[in-house]
C-alpha positions as CSV (number, residue, x, y, z in Angstrom):
1,M,-5.8,-33.7,-16.3
2,T,-3.0,-35.7,-17.7
3,N,-4.0,-38.6,-20.1
4,F,-2.8,-41.5,-18.1
5,F,-4.7,-44.1,-20.2
6,S,-3.6,-45.6,-23.5
7,S,-0.9,-42.9,-23.9
8,D,2.7,-42.2,-23.6
9,F,2.6,-41.5,-19.8
10,K,5.0,-43.7,-17.9
11,L,4.5,-44.7,-14.3
12,G,7.7,-45.9,-12.6
13,I,7.6,-48.6,-9.8
14,L,10.8,-49.2,-7.7
15,G,10.6,-52.7,-6.7
16,G,9.2,-55.9,-8.7
17,G,7.9,-58.0,-5.8
18,Q,4.4,-59.4,-5.2
19,L,3.2,-55.8,-4.2
20,G,4.1,-54.5,-7.4
21,K,2.8,-57.5,-9.3
22,M,-0.7,-56.9,-7.6
23,M,-0.5,-53.1,-8.6
24,L,0.0,-54.0,-12.1
25,Y,-3.4,-55.9,-12.1
26,D,-4.8,-52.4,-12.0
27,T,-2.4,-50.6,-14.3
28,R,-3.1,-53.1,-16.8
29,K,-6.9,-52.8,-16.3
30,Y,-6.5,-49.0,-17.0
31,D,-3.9,-49.5,-19.7
32,I,-1.3,-47.3,-17.9
33,Q,2.3,-47.8,-19.2
34,T,4.6,-49.1,-16.4
35,H,8.3,-49.2,-16.0
36,V,9.7,-51.4,-13.1
37,L,13.2,-51.6,-11.4
38,D,14.2,-54.6,-9.5
39,P,17.5,-56.4,-8.7
40,N,16.0,-59.9,-9.4
41,P,15.9,-60.9,-13.1
42,E,13.0,-63.2,-12.3
43,A,11.0,-60.6,-10.2
44,P,7.3,-61.3,-10.1
45,C,6.5,-57.9,-11.9
46,K,8.5,-59.0,-14.9
47,I,5.6,-60.9,-16.5
48,A,3.2,-58.0,-16.3
49,C,5.0,-54.5,-16.7
50,D,5.6,-52.8,-20.0
51,H,9.4,-52.3,-19.4
52,F,11.5,-54.2,-16.9
53,Q,14.9,-53.1,-15.8
54,Q,17.2,-55.3,-13.6
55,G,19.3,-53.1,-11.2
56,S,19.9,-52.2,-7.6
57,L,17.3,-50.2,-5.7
58,M,20.0,-48.9,-3.4
59,D,22.4,-47.8,-6.1
60,Y,22.3,-43.9,-6.5
61,E,22.9,-43.8,-10.3
62,T,20.6,-46.7,-11.1
63,V,17.6,-45.2,-9.2
64,Y,18.4,-41.7,-10.5
65,N,18.6,-42.7,-14.2
66,F,15.6,-44.9,-13.9
67,G,13.5,-42.1,-12.4
68,K,14.6,-39.8,-15.2
69,K,12.7,-42.1,-17.7
70,V,9.3,-42.0,-16.2
71,D,6.7,-39.3,-15.4
72,V,5.5,-40.3,-12.0
73,L,7.7,-42.6,-9.7
74,T,6.4,-44.7,-6.8
75,F,7.7,-47.8,-4.8
76,E,6.5,-51.0,-3.5
77,I,9.4,-51.5,-1.1
78,E,10.9,-49.1,1.3
79,T,14.7,-50.1,0.8
80,V,15.4,-47.7,-2.0
81,N,18.0,-44.9,-2.4
82,T,16.4,-41.8,-1.0
83,K,19.2,-39.4,-2.0
84,A,18.6,-40.3,-5.6
85,L,14.9,-39.6,-5.0
86,A,15.5,-36.4,-3.4
87,K,17.7,-35.2,-6.4
88,L,15.0,-36.2,-8.7
89,E,12.5,-34.2,-6.7
90,R,14.7,-31.2,-6.7
91,E,14.8,-31.5,-10.6
92,G,11.0,-31.5,-10.7
93,K,10.2,-35.2,-10.9
94,T,6.9,-36.3,-9.4
95,I,7.5,-38.9,-6.7
96,Y,4.9,-40.3,-4.3
97,P,5.2,-40.9,-1.4
98,S,8.1,-38.3,-1.0
99,S,11.7,-39.0,-0.2
100,K,11.2,-37.1,3.0
101,T,8.5,-39.4,4.2
102,L,10.4,-42.5,3.1
103,E,13.6,-41.4,4.8
104,I,11.9,-41.1,8.2
105,I,10.0,-44.4,7.8
106,Q,13.1,-46.3,6.6
107,N,14.8,-46.1,10.0
108,K,12.7,-47.4,12.9
109,G,14.4,-45.1,15.5
110,N,13.6,-42.0,13.4
111,Q,10.0,-43.3,12.9
112,K,9.6,-43.6,16.7
113,L,11.1,-40.2,17.3
114,F,8.6,-38.8,14.7
115,Y,5.6,-40.3,16.6
116,Q,7.0,-38.8,19.9
117,D,7.7,-35.4,18.3
118,H,4.0,-35.2,16.9
119,H,2.4,-36.6,20.0
120,I,1.2,-39.8,18.3
121,P,0.7,-42.5,20.9
122,T,3.4,-45.2,20.9
123,A,5.1,-47.6,23.2
124,K,7.9,-46.2,25.2
125,F,11.5,-46.7,23.8
126,R,15.0,-46.0,23.8
127,R,17.5,-45.9,20.9
128,F,20.9,-47.6,21.1
129,S,23.8,-47.2,18.7
130,N,25.2,-50.8,19.1
131,K,25.0,-53.9,21.1
132,A,27.6,-52.7,23.7
133,H,25.4,-49.4,24.2
134,L,22.3,-51.6,24.7
135,T,24.1,-53.7,27.3
136,E,25.1,-50.5,29.1
137,G,21.3,-49.5,29.1
138,I,20.4,-52.8,30.8
139,T,23.2,-52.7,33.3
140,D,22.3,-49.0,34.4
141,Y,18.6,-49.9,34.3
142,R,17.7,-47.3,31.6
143,I,15.5,-50.2,30.2
144,K,13.9,-53.1,31.9
145,L,13.7,-56.7,31.0
146,P,11.9,-58.1,29.2
147,F,11.6,-55.7,26.2
148,V,11.3,-55.9,22.4
149,W,14.4,-55.4,20.5
150,K,14.2,-53.9,16.9
151,S,16.9,-53.3,14.4
152,T,16.4,-49.8,13.2
153,Q,17.0,-50.8,9.6
154,G,16.4,-53.7,7.4
155,G,13.8,-55.5,9.4
156,Y,10.7,-56.9,7.5
157,D,8.4,-60.0,7.8
158,G,9.3,-60.5,11.6
159,K,13.2,-60.3,10.7
160,G,15.1,-57.7,12.8
161,V,12.6,-58.1,15.8
162,S,13.2,-60.1,18.9
163,V,11.8,-60.4,22.4
164,V,14.7,-60.0,25.0
165,K,14.0,-61.6,28.4
166,T,17.5,-62.1,29.7
167,G,21.1,-61.0,29.2
168,A,21.8,-64.1,27.3
169,D,19.3,-63.2,24.7
170,V,21.3,-60.0,24.1
171,A,24.4,-62.1,23.3
172,K,22.6,-63.7,20.3
173,L,21.6,-60.2,18.7
174,P,23.4,-58.6,15.8
175,D,25.7,-55.6,16.6
176,V,23.5,-52.9,14.9
177,E,21.7,-49.8,15.8
178,C,18.4,-50.6,17.5
179,I,15.7,-49.6,19.7
180,A,14.5,-51.3,22.9
181,E,10.7,-51.0,23.2
182,E,8.6,-51.6,26.3
183,M,6.5,-54.7,26.1
184,I,2.9,-53.9,25.6
185,D,0.1,-56.0,27.2
186,F,-2.3,-55.9,24.3
187,K,-5.8,-57.3,23.5
188,N,-5.4,-56.9,19.7
189,E,-3.0,-56.0,16.9
190,L,-4.9,-53.9,14.4
191,A,-4.2,-51.9,11.2
192,V,-5.8,-49.0,9.3
193,I,-5.0,-48.3,5.8
194,V,-5.3,-44.5,5.0
195,V,-5.2,-43.2,1.4
196,R,-4.5,-39.6,0.6
197,S,-4.6,-38.2,-3.0
198,V,-2.2,-35.4,-4.3
199,S,-5.1,-32.9,-3.8
200,G,-5.7,-33.9,-0.2
201,E,-8.7,-36.2,-0.6
202,I,-8.6,-38.7,2.3
203,K,-10.4,-42.0,2.8
204,T,-9.9,-44.9,5.2
205,Y,-10.5,-48.7,5.0
206,P,-12.2,-50.5,7.9
207,V,-10.1,-51.4,10.8
208,V,-8.5,-54.9,10.5
209,E,-7.4,-57.4,13.1
210,M,-4.0,-59.3,12.6
211,E,-3.2,-62.7,14.0
212,F,0.5,-63.4,14.1
213,H,2.7,-66.6,13.9
214,P,4.0,-67.2,17.3
215,V,7.6,-68.3,16.0
216,A,8.1,-66.3,12.8
217,N,6.5,-63.1,14.0
218,Q,4.7,-62.9,10.7
219,V,0.9,-62.2,10.0
220,E,-1.0,-65.4,9.6
221,Y,-4.5,-64.0,9.4
222,V,-5.8,-60.5,8.4
223,I,-9.6,-60.1,9.5
224,C,-11.9,-57.5,8.1
225,P,-13.8,-56.2,9.8
226,A,-11.9,-56.3,13.1
227,R,-13.9,-58.1,15.9
228,I,-13.9,-54.9,18.1
229,S,-16.3,-52.3,19.3
230,D,-17.4,-49.3,17.2
231,K,-15.8,-47.1,19.7
232,I,-12.4,-48.6,19.5
233,A,-12.6,-48.8,15.7
234,S,-13.4,-45.0,15.6
235,K,-10.5,-44.4,17.9
236,A,-8.0,-46.4,15.7
237,I,-9.2,-44.6,12.6
238,E,-8.7,-41.2,14.1
239,V,-5.2,-42.1,15.2
240,A,-4.3,-43.4,11.7
241,K,-5.6,-40.2,10.2
242,K,-3.5,-38.1,12.5
243,V,-0.5,-40.2,11.5
244,S,-1.2,-39.7,7.8
245,K,-1.7,-35.9,8.3
246,K,1.6,-35.6,10.1
247,F,3.5,-37.5,7.4
248,E,1.8,-35.5,4.6
249,H,2.0,-38.6,2.6
250,V,0.4,-39.3,-0.8
251,G,-0.8,-42.9,-1.7
252,V,-1.6,-45.8,0.6
253,L,-0.3,-45.7,4.3
254,A,-0.8,-48.7,6.4
255,V,-0.8,-47.9,10.1
256,E,-0.2,-51.0,12.4
257,M,-1.3,-50.5,16.0
258,F,-1.9,-52.2,19.3
259,Q,-5.1,-52.2,21.2
260,T,-4.1,-52.2,25.0
261,K,-5.8,-54.0,27.8
262,D,-6.9,-50.5,28.8
263,D,-8.3,-49.9,25.3
264,E,-5.6,-47.3,24.4
265,I,-4.4,-47.2,20.7
266,L,-0.8,-47.1,20.3
267,V,1.0,-46.9,16.8
268,N,3.5,-49.7,16.3
269,E,4.9,-48.9,12.7
270,V,3.7,-47.8,9.3
271,A,4.3,-48.7,5.7
272,P,3.9,-46.0,2.9
273,R,2.8,-48.4,0.3
274,P,0.2,-51.2,-0.3
275,H,0.5,-53.6,2.6
276,N,-0.2,-57.3,3.7
277,S,-3.1,-55.9,5.9
278,G,-4.9,-54.8,2.8
279,H,-4.7,-57.8,0.6
280,Y,-8.2,-58.9,1.5
281,S,-9.4,-55.8,-0.4
282,I,-8.9,-57.4,-3.8
283,E,-11.8,-59.7,-3.3
284,A,-13.7,-58.1,-0.5
285,S,-13.8,-54.2,-1.2
286,Y,-15.4,-52.0,-3.7
287,T,-12.0,-50.5,-4.5
288,N,-8.8,-52.5,-3.7
289,Q,-5.8,-50.9,-2.1
290,F,-3.6,-51.3,-5.1
291,E,-6.1,-49.4,-7.4
292,Q,-6.5,-46.9,-4.6
293,H,-2.8,-46.2,-4.5
294,I,-2.7,-45.6,-8.3
295,R,-5.7,-43.4,-8.0
296,A,-4.1,-41.4,-5.1
297,I,-0.6,-40.8,-6.7
298,L,-2.3,-39.8,-10.0
299,D,-4.5,-37.5,-8.4
300,L,-7.7,-39.3,-9.6
301,P,-10.9,-39.4,-7.6
302,L,-10.6,-42.1,-4.9
303,G,-12.8,-45.1,-4.8
304,A,-15.2,-46.4,-2.2
305,T,-13.3,-48.1,0.7
306,E,-16.2,-50.0,2.2
307,S,-16.3,-53.8,2.1
308,K,-18.8,-55.6,0.0
309,V,-18.5,-58.7,2.2
310,G,-16.4,-59.9,5.2
311,G,-12.8,-60.9,4.2
312,I,-10.0,-62.9,5.6
313,M,-6.6,-63.1,4.3
314,V,-4.3,-66.1,4.9
315,N,-0.6,-65.7,4.2
316,L,1.1,-68.7,2.4
317,V,4.6,-68.9,3.5
318,G,7.3,-71.6,2.9
319,A,6.9,-74.5,5.3
320,E,9.7,-75.2,7.7
321,G,12.3,-77.7,6.5
322,Y,11.7,-77.1,2.8
323,N,14.1,-75.1,0.6
324,G,14.1,-75.5,-3.2
325,D,11.7,-75.4,-6.2
326,V,8.2,-74.6,-4.9
327,L,5.1,-77.0,-4.8
328,Y,1.8,-75.8,-3.6
329,K,0.5,-79.2,-2.0
330,N,-3.3,-79.4,-1.8
331,I,-4.1,-76.2,-3.6
332,D,-6.8,-78.0,-5.4
333,K,-8.5,-79.0,-2.0
334,I,-8.7,-75.4,-0.9
335,M,-10.1,-74.2,-4.1
336,K,-13.2,-76.4,-3.5
337,L,-14.0,-74.5,-0.3
338,P,-16.7,-71.6,-0.6
339,G,-15.4,-68.1,-1.2
340,V,-11.6,-69.1,-1.4
341,T,-9.3,-67.4,-3.9
342,P,-5.6,-68.1,-3.9
343,H,-2.9,-65.6,-5.1
344,I,0.3,-67.1,-6.1
345,Y,3.2,-64.5,-6.2
346,G,5.3,-66.1,-8.7
347,K,8.5,-66.9,-6.8
348,K,10.0,-70.1,-8.0
349,H,12.0,-71.0,-4.9
350,T,10.7,-71.5,-1.5
351,R,12.4,-71.3,1.9
352,P,11.0,-71.4,5.5
353,F,8.7,-68.5,6.2
354,R,9.1,-66.9,2.8
355,K,6.0,-65.1,1.5
356,M,4.9,-67.2,-1.5
357,G,1.4,-66.0,-1.8
358,H,-2.0,-65.4,0.1
359,V,-5.4,-66.8,0.0
360,T,-8.6,-64.7,0.5
361,I,-11.7,-66.0,2.0
362,V,-14.9,-64.0,1.6
363,H,-18.3,-64.7,3.4
364,K,-21.1,-62.7,4.8
365,Q,-20.5,-64.0,8.3
366,I,-16.8,-63.1,9.5
367,D,-16.8,-66.0,12.0
368,E,-17.7,-68.7,9.2
369,A,-14.9,-67.0,7.1
370,R,-12.5,-67.5,9.9
371,K,-13.4,-71.1,10.3
372,I,-12.8,-71.7,6.5
373,A,-9.5,-69.7,6.9
374,E,-8.4,-72.2,9.6
375,Q,-9.2,-75.1,7.2
376,V,-7.2,-73.4,4.3
377,K,-4.2,-72.9,6.8
378,N,-4.3,-76.5,7.8
379,T,-4.6,-78.0,4.3
380,I,-2.4,-76.1,1.8
381,K,1.4,-76.6,2.4
382,V,4.2,-74.6,0.6
383,V,6.9,-77.3,0.1
384,C,9.4,-78.5,-2.5
385,K,9.0,-80.6,-5.6
């Protein structure tokens, strides 16, 4: 086995945001040397990695030259240059997840076709090259109103997603390639994190339940364990494992799903990296998702995925109407509540709905944790100085 610890081994991370910062909690724990590339000179990762490089994640030469410096390369964001990754792989560089996996996932249209081709249950959809093509689809009844519109590229945290109810709604959409997805009448939005090592060891975390903000379409609460039957949980885990197997991914894969009114499980989308739906695991699990990702891509034995205690994650996002130097109002008040741990991501500037941190609430009783989570949400405000 390679000596990763207290050695010359170099782990490269593309992206220096909060996911990378939380991954660095564990690389520092194990004294694994890290190199991080990010376009932001004040990226959250900068304070914790061994070597920080400012540069574009979409620039071919920048990504290629960065990759040449490290022994194993991973990423904490999907918007990276996959052609540079593919060249590095051809030259023998170890990259997990692979450029092939990432390229499919980067484009929501390709991702949906992948599910269709591999008989993975997902909502019905059609793909359109631009807004005119979409309008034609509505006119000749290839798609029915209402539907969910998704930009095939660049969408995240609720951006690039809209519910289209009328023709007037179409006029407001950007003129980009998109998919029109059938509206799903669902009971719950669920997620399962699957972790797969280089040598094929596979583990899953418990199913989590997600509650979304009605306006921003962002996750407000992640609840673990999900308040569903064992039968539904088993079905969700089996679907997630199938997705993992078909992608042949290595590392952490977050699979977001719908539980329909008829108790079917439909895959919504995936993220081939640590994910918002797994943040609760830092406090609540035996092995958190960030450490697990590192173990998987370095082919170390995977840790236990069971929860020590019930956990709820509350996203801290910029309040509406505030844009400027950040102030976490009432943070001291939430820290007085039992089982509450805030995580501040290190972004100095807030704007409406920008992810600025999260709070984990742990409790033996998940319903009690949910009540405390509501208190947290109603107390702390991310505003300006």
